[in-house]
C-alpha positions as CSV (number, residue, x, y, z in Angstrom):
1,M,0.3,0.1,-0.1
2,L,2.7,2.4,0.8
3,I,5.1,1.8,-2.3
4,F,1.6,2.1,-4.7
5,A,0.9,5.3,-2.9
6,M,4.2,6.8,-3.2
7,V,4.6,5.4,-6.9
8,A,1.2,6.9,-8.0
9,H,1.9,10.2,-6.5
10,E,5.2,10.6,-8.6
11,Y,3.4,9.2,-11.6
12,A,0.8,11.9,-11.4
13,H,3.3,14.5,-11.6
14,A,5.2,13.0,-14.5
15,A,2.3,12.3,-16.4
16,T,0.7,15.7,-15.8
17,A,4.2,17.3,-16.6
18,L,4.0,15.2,-19.9
19,Q,0.5,16.5,-20.5
20,Q,1.5,20.3,-20.0
21,G,4.5,20.2,-22.3
22,D,6.9,18.8,-20.0
23,D,8.9,15.9,-21.5
24,T,12.0,15.6,-19.0
25,A,10.2,12.8,-16.8
26,Y,9.1,10.8,-19.8
27,L,12.5,10.9,-21.1
28,L,13.8,9.3,-17.9
29,G,10.9,6.7,-17.9
30,R,9.2,8.6,-14.9
31,V,5.9,8.2,-16.7
32,T,5.4,4.6,-15.5
33,L,3.5,3.0,-12.3
34,N,6.4,0.3,-12.3
35,P,8.1,1.1,-9.0
36,L,11.7,0.7,-9.7
37,P,12.2,3.7,-11.8
38,H,10.5,5.8,-8.7
39,I,13.0,4.2,-5.8
40,D,15.8,6.3,-4.7
41,P,18.5,4.0,-2.9
42,W,19.1,6.8,-0.1
43,M,15.3,8.1,0.3
44,S,13.3,5.1,-0.3
45,I,15.9,2.5,1.5
46,L,18.8,3.8,3.8
47,L,17.5,6.9,5.1
48,P,14.0,5.0,6.3
49,V,15.9,2.1,7.6
50,L,18.5,3.9,9.7
51,L,16.2,6.3,10.9
52,W,13.8,3.3,12.1
53,F,16.7,1.4,13.7
54,G,18.2,4.1,15.0
55,S,15.1,5.5,16.8
56,S,14.0,1.9,17.8
57,G,11.2,1.5,15.8
58,Q,9.9,5.2,17.2
59,F,10.2,7.3,13.9
60,T,11.0,6.9,10.3
61,F,11.1,9.2,7.1
62,G,11.6,8.6,3.5
63,G,10.4,9.3,-0.1
64,A,10.1,8.1,-3.4
65,K,12.9,9.5,-6.0
66,P,11.3,13.2,-6.7
67,V,10.1,13.8,-10.4
68,P,12.4,16.3,-12.4
69,V,10.1,18.7,-13.8
70,N,11.4,21.5,-16.3
71,S,8.9,24.3,-15.7
72,R,10.2,26.3,-18.8
73,K,8.6,23.8,-21.0
74,F,5.1,24.3,-20.1
75,R,3.0,25.6,-22.2
76,D,1.3,28.0,-19.5
77,F,4.0,28.4,-16.8
78,R,1.5,29.2,-13.8
79,K,-1.0,26.9,-14.9
80,G,1.3,24.0,-15.5
81,D,3.1,24.8,-12.1
82,L,-0.3,24.3,-10.3
83,I,-1.3,21.5,-12.1
84,V,1.6,19.4,-11.9
85,S,2.5,20.5,-8.3
86,S,-1.3,19.6,-7.0
87,A,-1.1,16.5,-9.3
88,G,0.1,14.1,-6.5
89,V,-1.9,15.3,-3.5
90,I,-4.9,15.0,-5.7
91,T,-4.2,11.2,-6.6
92,N,-3.4,10.4,-3.1
93,F,-6.7,11.9,-2.0
94,F,-8.5,10.0,-4.5
95,L,-6.9,6.8,-3.5
96,A,-8.0,7.3,-0.2
97,L,-11.6,7.4,-1.4
98,V,-11.0,4.5,-3.7
99,W,-9.6,2.1,-1.0
100,S,-12.6,3.3,1.5
101,L,-15.1,2.1,-1.6
102,V,-13.3,-1.1,-1.7
103,F,-13.6,-1.3,2.0
104,V,-17.4,-1.1,1.7
105,L,-17.2,-3.5,-1.2
106,L,-15.4,-6.1,0.9
107,G,-18.0,-5.6,4.0
108,I,-20.8,-6.2,1.5
109,A,-19.2,-9.3,0.2
110,S,-18.9,-10.8,3.5
111,R,-22.5,-10.8,4.0
112,S,-22.7,-13.2,0.9
113,F,-19.9,-15.1,1.4
114,A,-19.3,-15.7,5.2
115,G,-16.7,-18.3,4.8
116,A,-14.6,-15.9,3.5
117,A,-14.6,-13.6,6.5
118,P,-10.9,-14.2,7.4
119,A,-9.5,-13.4,4.1
120,L,-12.0,-10.3,3.7
121,D,-11.3,-8.9,7.0
122,T,-7.3,-9.0,6.3
123,A,-8.2,-7.6,3.1
124,Q,-10.1,-4.6,5.0
125,R,-7.2,-4.0,7.0
126,M,-4.9,-3.4,3.9
127,M,-7.6,-1.1,2.8
128,V,-7.8,1.0,6.3
129,H,-3.5,0.9,5.7
130,G,-4.1,2.3,2.3
131,I,-6.5,4.8,3.2
132,W,-4.5,6.5,6.1
133,L,-0.8,6.3,4.1
134,N,-2.5,8.1,1.2
135,L,-4.0,10.9,3.6
136,I,-0.8,11.3,5.3
137,L,0.9,11.7,1.8
138,C,-1.6,13.9,0.6
139,F,-1.8,16.4,3.6
140,F,2.3,16.0,4.5
141,N,3.1,17.0,0.6
142,L,0.6,19.9,1.3
143,I,3.0,21.5,4.1
144,P,4.0,24.8,2.3
145,I,7.8,24.2,2.7
146,P,10.1,23.8,0.0
147,P,10.5,21.3,-1.8
148,L,7.0,20.1,-1.0
149,D,4.2,20.3,-3.3
150,G,2.7,22.9,-1.1
151,S,5.4,25.2,-1.6
152,H,4.7,25.1,-5.1
153,L,1.0,26.2,-4.5
154,V,1.8,28.9,-2.2
155,Y,4.5,30.5,-4.3
156,H,2.2,31.8,-6.8
157,L,0.2,33.6,-4.3
158,L,3.2,35.7,-3.1
159,P,4.4,38.8,-4.7
160,P,7.0,37.9,-7.3
161,R,10.0,39.4,-4.9
162,A,8.8,37.4,-2.1
163,G,8.0,34.4,-4.2
164,N,11.6,34.1,-5.5
165,W,12.8,34.6,-2.1
166,Y,10.6,31.7,-0.5
167,R,11.3,29.4,-3.8
168,G,15.0,29.8,-3.3
169,L,14.7,27.7,0.3
170,Q,14.7,24.8,-2.0
171,R,18.6,25.2,-2.0
172,F,18.5,24.1,1.8
173,G,17.0,20.8,0.4
174,Y,15.4,18.9,3.2
175,L,16.7,20.7,6.1
176,P,13.9,23.0,6.9
177,L,11.5,20.2,6.7
178,F,13.5,18.4,9.1
179,A,13.9,21.1,11.4
180,L,10.1,21.2,11.4
181,M,9.6,17.7,12.3
182,F,12.2,17.3,15.0
183,L,12.0,21.0,16.6
184,F,8.4,22.3,15.9
185,R,6.2,19.0,16.4
186,P,3.3,20.5,17.8
187,V,3.4,22.7,14.2
188,L,3.7,19.5,12.3
189,S,0.5,18.2,14.3
190,F,-1.4,20.9,13.5
191,L,-0.6,21.0,9.9
192,L,-1.7,17.0,9.7
193,A,-4.7,17.5,11.5
194,P,-6.7,17.3,8.5
195,A,-5.4,14.1,7.7
196,Y,-6.9,12.7,10.9
197,K,-9.7,14.8,10.6
198,M,-10.5,13.1,7.4
199,M,-9.6,9.8,8.5
200,G,-12.3,10.1,11.5
201,L,-15.1,10.9,9.1
202,L,-14.1,8.4,6.4
203,A,-14.0,5.7,9.7
204,Q,-17.6,6.7,10.4
205,V,-18.9,6.1,6.8
206,I,-17.0,2.7,6.5
207,G,-17.2,1.2,9.8
208,P,-20.7,-0.3,9.6
209,Y,-19.4,-2.4,6.6
210,Q,-16.2,-3.6,8.7
211,V,-15.9,-7.4,8.9
212,G,-13.8,-7.8,11.8
213,P,-13.4,-6.0,15.3
214,V,-14.5,-2.5,15.8
215,A,-10.9,-1.6,17.4
216,S,-9.0,-2.5,14.2
217,I,-10.7,0.4,11.9
218,Y,-9.2,3.2,13.7
């Protein structure tokens, strides 16, 4: 569920960039749902493992290989940048809704196939993970800190001079984001509150269709 959520996010960026006139990701083989081109040895494997074991299983962080985008190739810079930047988070939000629907359909199926309840319960648990992971990816990437997608959306709301300074923060890489995660946990929790609220709302909707114990859903 995590791999598919990450790959779908990057695929959405690559596909919409191509649609807007930028073939950079396409030429690098990134317009694909095959996970391999989207995996970065450091961000996808080594960093998450080091953080996981370094924190005794309390914390980890990672990501897929960012899709390279050349915004100068967009037919319309502002429109193209907004569409491409928002494509990943929209895809993750849509997937959360899709997995919610699948959860409901599995619950309905269990009423006709009682003998398959254990398998359907396992499948529903997978859907819950899929819903939660996609919501987290959606709202985490909306955080307005470069290089996350939310920073591109905020950039277009700022005056040109402030926007250029703001986008220039990308030269610090992930340092501002790490500072937020490690030094300003309450702020991070506030920014991710919509993910928790949305999960709670979806849990209320799909809860009546749960096959297994109520406690397993949320």
